N, C-alpha and C positions, 0 to 999 in steps of 0.2 A: 381531317373533315375541312372544308373552308370555314370565313368565319359566317360567311350569309346561310349555310346550311345549318351550322350551331345554333346560330339565332334562331332559326324557324324550327329545327327540332324543339328549342327550348319553349317556343310560345304554343308551339301544339299541345306541349302539355297541359297548357291551361283554354286551348283554343279550339273549335273545331271546325273554325272557316278563317282563313288569312286570305287578306287583298294585297296584291304585291303590285304596285304602280313602277313600272321603268321608262319614265318620260323619254329616255333618248337611246333605248335600246341596250344599255351599256351593260347588262346582263342578262341580254337572253341566252348566251352560251351557257353561262351558269346555272340558267333555271333548265336548260335542256338535260344537263346531266346529273342535275340534283335528282335524287329518288330517296324518300325518305317511305319508311315502313308505315302501312295502315294510311298512306297519305295521298288522294290522287290529285295529279296536276292537271289544270287546264288552261290553256292558255285563250282568255277572253278576246275572239273577234268579231264583235255583231252576234253573237249567238248568246246574248242576254238570256232572253225568254226560258231556252231552250237549257239554257245553267240555272237558272230559278228553279225550273220545273225537276231538274234531277236532284237538286240536292236537297229542295223542300219537300219533295214528295216521292221520290224514286229508293233516295238513301238518304232521309234524314237525322241516321246518326251517324255518318262517314263524315269523314275527315279530308277536307280539299284548300289547296293551294290555288287561287287564283290569280293569273299573271295578267297585268295589261302594261299595253306599249301606247305611245301615244301620247297627248297631254289628257290628263285626268277630267272628264265632263263635270259642268257645274251641275249644282245639287239638283234643279230643272229638268236635268237632261241625263240624271244619272241611275237606269232602269234599276239599278243595284243598291240603290242609297238605303233602303229598308234593311237591307243584310249587311251591307257597311256597318251602318250604326250600330246595328246591333254585336257584330263581331271586330276581328283587330285586322288594324292598317297595320301593314310592315315598309317600313322606310329603306331605302337602301346608300342615303347619304352619310356620310362620315360621322354626323350628330346622331344622325338616328341611330346609327350600328351602334355607338357610344350607348347612348339612351337605351335599349334596348338590351346590352348587356349588362345595364345597373339597375335593368328595372324600372326605368322613368318614362313617363309618356311623351308623345313627340310634342305636346305644347312645351316644354321645356328647351325646344330646340335652340331657340334664341340664348338662354342661358348656359348652352356648352358651347355656342357659337363666341360669345362674349367670352369664354373662360378656355379656350381652347387648348391653348398650351396647357394648362390645367388636367383635362382629360386625355393626351395623347398617351401618356404614363398607363400601361395597364396598372402597375401594382397601385397608383393613386385612385384609378377608377374599381379597385377592387375593393381599397380600403374604405373608400366614400361608401360603396355598397352596404358594406357593412354597420355602417353608421345609420343609413337612411331608416325612415321609418314610413308606415303608413303616413299618407296624407300629408306628407313634407312636402311644403309649399317651397319659390323661390328664395326667402328668408332664411329658413329653417337648413335649407341644402347649402346656400353660402356657408352661413354658419358652420357645416360641418367639414363643407370644404378647407374650412381654416384649421380644424381640428388637424386634418390631412398634412395640412403645407407645414402644421408647427412640430408635426409627428407626436401630438397628445392623445390618450387614450378619453380624458377627462372633455367633455364638449363645453366650454365655458369660455368667456371673453378672459375672465380672469386668470386662466390655466394659458391661456394664449400669452398673456401680457407677461407671465413669469417665465414661458418659454422663451419667446423674444429677448427680454431683459435679461436673461441668463445667458443667451447666446451671444447680446452684445458685449456683456462683462468680460468674456474670452475674446473679445475682439474676432467673432465670425456676423458677416452682413450677409449671410446665405439668406437669413428670414426674411431682409430686406428686398433681397434679387427675384426670390420667391415670389413673393406677393407682386411686385412688377409684374413678372415674365405672366404670372396667373392672372394678370388683372383683377387682381382684389384688393390692390394698396385701398381705393377711394371707398371700397366697402369698409375694410378693417378700420379704418381711424375714423367714418363717420360712426362704428357701431363706439368707439372709445370716446368720441365726443359726445354721441346720446348719452353713456352712461355717466361718463365722469366730467361733463361738461367742459373739456378740454378744448382750447380754443385755438390753434394756429394754422395759419395756411401753407407753411411748409413742416407738416408733422415728422418728426422722429421720436423713437422710442428712447432714446437719452433725453430728448427733453422733455416728454410728457413725465418720466421719473423724476427728473429734476424738479416739477413742481408739485409730485406726487408727496415727494418726502419734505419738500419744502414748506407744503401745507400742513402736515403730520407732525413735523417737529415742534416740539415745546416753545423752543424760542424762534418758530421760522414764521413765515409774513402766508397770509391769503391769497391764494393764487387765482381763487376761483374756481377751483375742483370742489365736486362734491364732495358730502362727508363720509359716503361707501368707498373712497380712494382711501381711508384707514385700513380698512376692510381688506384693501388688496395686498395694504402690507403684512397685516397680519397673518393672512391663508399664506404669505409668501414664505414667511418665516416656516409656518407649522409641514410643509409639503418636505417630502423627504428627498423626492427628486430634484427639487431645484432651491431648498434654504440656502447651500452654501455659497450659491451664486448672489445670493444678499447681501452677504456678508461681504463679498467681493465689489458688488455695485455701490453697494452702502460706503466703504471706505474712500472709491472714487466721487462719490459725490458730497462728501464729508470736505474735503481737498476743494473741491470746485465753487462749493458756497460757503467755504471758508467756518467751518462749525468750531473749530477751535477758539476761531477770538470770541465767536457768540458764548463760547462758554466761558472764556476767561473769568468775567464779573457774576457768572450765573450764581445761585443757591443752592444747596442740595435739594429744596422744597420744589423747587422749580422745575428741577429734569428729575429727579426719584422715579417716574413713573416712566419717563421717554426709552422708547425700545428701539431706536431707529441707528443709534451709532455708536460705535466700539467707543467713541473717544466719550462719550455721557460716563460709562463705568469706569474709566481712568478719571474723570472730571470727581466723580463721587468717592472714589479711593481715595484719590491725594486729598480731597477737603479732610473726610472722614481721617485720615492720618494725623491731619495739623490739629483739626481738635482734641484728639485721643492724646497728641504729644502736647499741649496744652492744658491737657484735662478740664476742655472747656462743654463736655459733651456723658451726658449718662451714659451708663452701658446700655442700659433699657433702650436708649433712644438708638446704639449702635445696632444693635438686634434688631428694633423693627427696620433702619433704614435697609441691612441686610437682606432681611426677609423680604421686601418691596425688589427689593434687584433677582432674587431668588430662579423666579420663574421668567426672568428676561433672556433674548436672545444668546445675550452675548458672556451669560453667567458661569457657563462651564469653560471659558476660556479662561476667565479669571476668578475662579473659584477659591482658588487657594490663596488671592489675595486678598478676597472678604474673609477666610477663615484666619488669615494674620491677624487682620485688624481687629474680629472678633474675640478672638483669644488673648490678646495684646489687652483690649479694654476690660476684659473680664480679669486679668491678671492685676493690671493698675487697681479697677476695681477691687478685689479681696484684698491686696496687699497695703492697699490706704485703711483698709478696714481691720485687719488682721495682726500686721505686718509686726508689731509692738506687743504681743501677744504674750504674758508672763505666767507664771505658775509657780506652786505652791509644793506640787507633791510631783513623782515619777507620775503615777497614775492619770494624774487630772492633764500631763501633757501628751500621754500617747492616747486617753479617750478623746481630749480635744481635735488631735492631730488626725486620730483615723475618722470620728465623724466629721470633721467640717474642713480642716485646714489642708488636709493631703488635695485637695482642688487647685491648689496653688501651684505647687509642683506640676499638677496635670497639664491644666492650661499653659504651663510655661515647654512644654514638652509639647503641647500640642502647636504652642506658636512656632517653636524652633521648627518643629516636622513639616508644616504649611510652608514657612519663612523659605526653609530647603527646596520645597517643592516650584519656587516661585523661582528659584536658579538664584535665591537670595538678589533678588533685582532689587537695584538701586533708587526707587520709590518709597521702598518699605525700609531704606537703610537706616533713616532717622527714627523712624518707631522703630525698628530692632535696637538701634542704641539705648532708647529712650527704655524698653523691656528688658535691658540687661541689667541696666543701672538701678532700676526698680528691683528686678528679682536677683541680684547678686546681694545691692547694698542695703537697702530697705526690707527685703525679705530674709535672703538665707544669712546674712549678715547681724541683721538687729536680733531676730528671732532667734538663732541658734547662740548668740551671747546671751540671752535671756534665760536659752532652755540650758546651758552650761552652767548657771549658778544651782541649775537642780543635780546635774553631774559633778558637778566641787565636791557639796556636799554627801554624794552616797559614799557609805562607808565599805559595801559590798554591789555585786551585782544582782539585778533584778532574777529571781529564781522562783515567781507563784508558778504552780505546777498549772493553773488555768492559763496562761498568757504567755509563759516562758518558752524559748525553744526548746530546751534540754529537754523539755518534759512532752515533746510533741506527740514522743511513738505513745507512750504509756497514756496520755491524755486522750488522742484525737484516732490512732492505729487501732489500739488493742481492744478496745470496745468494738470495733467494729469485725475483727478478724474472728474475735472469741462467740459471734454470734454465726459463725460459719459462712460469712458473706464474703467475697473476694473484692479487694479494695486494691484501686489503682493510685498510687501516689507518684505526682509527675511535678518533679522539682527543677524550676527556670532558674539559672544561676542570675542573680542580678534583677531577678524579676521583683522591685519594687512594692511598696502597699499601692500605692495610686494607680501602680498598672495592673494591680489585682482588682480594683474596682474596676476597670474600666472595663477588664474581660468578666467580669461577674454582670456586668450590665448586657454584656453582648449574648451571653449564655442564655441572661433570662429573657430577651429578645428573640431566640432561639426556640423554635416549637419543645416539645418531651424534655427540656432540660430544666431542671429546677437548680438552682444557685443559690448560692447565700456565701455572706464574706464575714469573716472576724479578723483579728490580728496576733500576730505572735513577735513578742519582743527577741530578736535574736541574739547569738553570744557577743561576747566582745573579748576583742577586736571583732568587729564586722566583717570577716573576712571569709573566702570560700572553705577553706580546708575544715576550719573549728565548725563554720555553719552548719556546713554537709554532714558532721560528724555527728553535731547535735541531734540531727534529723531521726538517725538511726538509733535502733533500741541497743541501750546500754545503762550501766550502772554509773560509770564515772570517764571522764574524760582527762587526757594528758596532753603534754606534748613530748615530741621525741627528744630527747635529751640533746639540746646544741642547734635545734632546726625550730621550724614553726609548723611541720607536720604532726597530726593530731592523729592521738589512739584512743580507740573506743574498749575498754577494756584491757587495754595492753594490745590490741589488736591493730595496726596502719587501716587507717579508714580512706586512702587514696585510690583512686581508680576504680573500674566496674567490678574487677575481682573483688579486693577489700572491702568493698561492702557488701557484695554479694555473701562473701563469707560470713562478715559480723550480724545480716539478715538473717542464712541459713541456721546459725548457731542461739541466737537471743529473740528473736521473734516468736518462737513456739510452734511456727507453723510453715507450712510450705512457701517458702518465698524465696524472690530471686532479685536480683537487678540490670536493667540494660541503657543503653544509649538510646535516647530520643530516634537518633536514626537508623538506627538497627532494628526499632521496635516498627517505625513508619515503611520501612521495606517489607514488611513481611505482608502477605495477600491477606485480607479479613477474612476470607471464606474458610479457607483451607489452613493454611501455615499458623494462622495468627491465629486460629481458635485451638487448632493442636497444641501450641506453646502455652496459651492461657489457661486450658485445661489443666497443665500441670501444677499450680499455682495460687495459694488462696492471697497472694499478695505480692506485688509487683512494684518495685520502684522504678522510673524512668526518669532518666538525666537528660538534661539538654541545656547549652550551654551555647547560646548565639550573645546575648545581650554583655554579658560580662566579657567574654570573647573580643568581641567590638572594641568596649571603652576601654580595655585593657591594655588596648595596642593604640600607642601617638599614633600611627601610620592611619587609624581608623576613629580614632576615639570621636572626632566628630560626625559619627555616621550612625553614632547609640540608638537615636529615638528613632532611625529608619530602622536598627535593629529591632525594637521595642514593636512597631507596628509589624515588621515579621515574625515576630512573637508568637503576637494575636492570632497571627493565620495559622500560624504552625501549631500551636497547641487547640484551635477550634478544629483542625482536621485531625488533629490526633483524639480529641475528644469522640470527636465523631464514629473515628477507627477501630477506639475503644467500646462504643455502644456496638457498634455492628460487630465486635467480638464476644458479646454478650454480658458485656461490662456493664454495671449500673451504680456502681460507686467510686467514684472519683476524690481526688482532694490534688488541688494545685496549691503549690508553697514556695518557697524560695528561700535559700542558704543567707542571704543579706539585701539589703538595699543599696542605694549611691545616690551620691550628689553629680550633679552636670550642671556648667556652664559652658554655654556657646562660644562667648569669646575668649580672646588670650587674655592670659590672669595678668595679674599686675604686680610690682614686686612686694605692693603691703599684703599680697595674699598670702605669703608663705612665711615661714616661723624659722627661725633658728634657736636649733635645741642646744645648751651646753650640759646634753646626758652624758654620765659616763659608765662605763662597766662592761661587762663582757655580752657584746650585740649578737643575738641568734638571728633575728632578722627585721630589717629597717625597711620601713612604707613610709610613703606620704603621709601617712594618718595613725600610723602605730610604729612602734617599737617592741621586739618581743628578746628579753636576756637574761641575765642573770647579775644579781649585785649592782644593778642599774639604780641613777642618783638621775632624778629630774630637777627643771627649774619650772618659771611659770609660765611655759608655752604647753608646757603638756603636764595630764593629769595620770598621777602613776597609782597604780593596783598590782596586790601580791597574784599569784597564780590562784591563790584560792579564795581570793575574793572576787575571783570571775567564775566561781564555781569547776575551776580547772585543778585538779590533782596534780599541782607539778611547782617543782620552787622554781620557779621564772616570777619575773617583774616583768610587765607590760606598762608602758606608757602611750596614751592617746592623747594626738593634738587636740586642744582645745577648739570649739565651737567649728568653725570652716576652712582653719589654717591648715596647711601643707607643709611639711617637711621637704628641704630641698638634698632632692636624690635625683642623681644622674641617671639619666635616660628614661626614667621611667614617667608616662603622662600623669600629665596636671589637672585636665579638664573635668575627667571622670575618677571618681575617687570612691572610697568605701573603706570601712578598717576602723571608722572612728563611730562618736555616740552622737550624733545629730540623729534627729527622730527619721530623716530621709532616707538614714546608714541601716536604723537597726530596727524601726518596723516593717515586719514584713509579714505578707498577707495571708490568710487561710481561708483558700476556695473549696468549699464543699459542695459536691456535684452529686444529683442523683437524678435518672431517667425516672417520666410519669407514663402512667399507662394513657394518661387523657391527654388532647391536647392541652398546653400551656398558653397558649400566647391568642390573642387576637387584636382584631387593629379598629383603631375608630373608627364610630361610627359619622358618614357625613350627610346631612341632611339638610334642605333651604327653606327661609322660610316664605309663604306661599301666599300673598295676598288676593291674588285674581288667577283665573283661568285663561286670561284673556290680552294679548300683547295688541297694542291700541296706536306703540309710535314705531319708530326705525331703532331705539335704543332701547334694552330692556334691563333694569336693574337687579340683580340679583343677590340676595343673602344668602350665604353658606354656612354653614353652623359646623362646628365640629362638638359632638352631643355630648364625649368626655374625655378627659385630660388622657394625654400619654403617661405610661406607668412604666412600670416593670414589663408587665405581662401586655398593658394594652399599648400597640404597637404604632406609628405614623402610618399616615394612609396619603397617597399620593391619586391625584385625580384630574383628569382634563375635563371640561367639559364645555359643548355646544350644541347650537339648536338646529334641529336637522329633522329635516321633509319625514314623511313615511315611508317615500320612496329612496329615501338614503342619501339626499342631497344635504350639505351644510349651507347653513343659511345667514353663518355668524363666525365671529371669530372664534379662535379657541381661548378658554380661560384653562392655565396650568396650576394646581398649587399643593404643596406639601404641607397638608392638614400635623405641626410635630409641636401644638401648644400642650404645656405642661402644667399649667396652672390658670386659673381666671373662672369666671362665672360662663353660663352659655353664652351669654351677650358679651360678654370680652373675649370669646372664641369664633366671634362671626367675621367673616370675611366676606368682603362687598366686590361684586365687578357688574361693569357695563357692559354688554354685549352690543356690538354692533352688529343691527341685520341689514343683508343684503335688498336692493331694490324687488329680486324677486319677492320677497316676504310681502310685499301690496300688488303686485302682480299676477304671475303664474299662479299663487299658493296662497292669494287673498281667501279669506273665510275656510281656510284649512288646517287640519290639526296637525300640530309639531311637536317634536319632543325635544325639551330640555336632559341630552344625555350624558350621566355622569359614567366615564370610564377612569377604568385603572389598569397598572401596567402588567402584562403577563410575563411571572420569573423570568429571567436567562432569556429573555428576547427583548427587540425592540416593536413589539405587539402588542394590543390592548385591548380590554375584554368590559363588558358592559357593567357595570357598578347598580345603578338606579338610571330611572327616565323620570322625565315628571313632563304631563301632557296640557300644552296650550292649544287656544284656536285663535288663528292669524287675524286681526280685523283695523287695519292698519289702512286709515283712509290716507286717499292719493296724496291731500295736502303733503303730508308728512314726506313727501317725496324730493320737495325744496329745501334747498336750504334756508336761513334764515337770510332776511335782506337787510 
């Protein structure tokens, strides 16, 4: 089918009579060849009155194609003018064919002629046709031609600029060439001038964006652009398609306008809310490090500054740096407050550590973990050195030297049933299984108390999990064989003569087979032991449930932390191992739940001490002990007829609740013995609180939801928006707690037809204390000029959205309605 016939067929779908003028008789042959079903062709040659009678009287419903050659008559000489005006005129010039193809009238011929290169490509014509709407005039059509040119689905000058700038950042000049080729350059830059007041005789996208960034930089200067240019940048950072190019362009502009020099003398307060350049975060990080190193800033202020950066464009890239800063600040603050704590009794020390001071070891772990995630970046090196000195010298050493005075005065080791590890089975396991309730006991090697606290918090934030934590005091020495044996059902523990291996009622407690044997003999119920990896390999639905049905008591053992720390080649990764263990345990607990397990306990054999930096000579002790040595460790010695010196504290086996004629020497405070080949930064076996206090996490499954999220509301004093800036106060109505979780929101002002009129505000509401007013967060929304133009006096929504789990999508959380009533005067910047 020819293009002419195709166009005619399309026109006859909505027209009964079509007039076809072919002045030069160029298409007479095509007219003669054309045959359209139910359409009569007539070549008009002076027979106008007969044709008029035939069409109007004889066949008033028929369809006719009237073909004219020669010069089209003037109106006053056109005997068929009334019919022509009432029906359709078909043109066959190139412009007309294009216009008819996309459904536009012939009065747009000059527009097509002006932009002929644009219309020559069928794919561009078809794409433009998709965008066209009823009543579109020249301005709207050109605007939509720009959308086709820039390849955007959104018909918006802001989006065109984003696409243009993004292409430029990749070194691609295609859009500039296309604008010239399609004769759209003047129109495009005219729109930018009109909207942003950009003045340049030779405009370019980079020059324009230089001015936009300069105008909106906190240390920049006024270039004459309007305030709405700020919204252009805010929206750019929020787009999925173009946001990465914003970063590339920002880096180039930062170099060209010498942002680094401008930042050199800037204070944090001057730039804390700036979100244009990567260097701003680097400056904030650098300055916070200096302030923390000099202890010239409060921990509360550090957290406040970091919170202000949390929703900024570059935060994800430097999050580990900010986390390192926060943890360093918290650690120094806590050590300065509690570092010299002293106790008068063993219980006072364990209670204080479990209720409060374990936080120091926790934030140190988190600092090291975050620091390592930055690849131990040199910007943090001075801070890391400060943290190590404060943690090792002002915390571990002083605190445990003070604690050692309690240990020195102990004639026997702690053995009270409530908190003693040796009484674990009788106190915590037996009461559950005697009620005929299945119990899973998960023992994670070297999972120290502060790790248990964090696991408990993670569980409490997990829906349907109910978790509580208490503590136990491990056996001494605090090492694996003894701790693992103590957790099994037994009447007495003893050393196998000449070794550090431990027997429970005379039976070896080593390995899964030995522990299974003891459980089956002493627990009084159907019991077994299994490695964590083997347990996790089982399918929950079939194999796992069949396994579980066989037993009332299942001990599950896992050894990630201790295995990593005890190896000299991997000990520096021990805190990564802790993070991995959290994930493993959470996955295991979910799996147990899926196997119909409702009662679980997570505990450990012992804790540990870890210092990230290489140790100095002063951290080692020379012990002049003598006797028959069975086992020598960095932190303890087991043997017979041992004599000690000032470097160690001496116990008899019976003093440690071990039925064995053995002697045990424990190194004092945090000192290590010189042992060839052994790791030195990760240690356990001694009597520090970090080593001997282990978590006892009890977990059960609830029938109802156990968690909610904080509610977010706004303070709304009016329902009218009268300026291009809308200040909104967001309120976190309740504090974050164990079961009340944080909520992340993004907010934007949106029209009822779905167009965003403002920048987006994102915030993670995770405030844990303070009054409602103290949980108020303010944001100034910048509205686009459409708010006082196209949408003036229209109703709009302040939409609050929250993320959809496991996706990059958002869902509506709340909305608040306003009416736009912005005066035209607000479109002007201040003079």
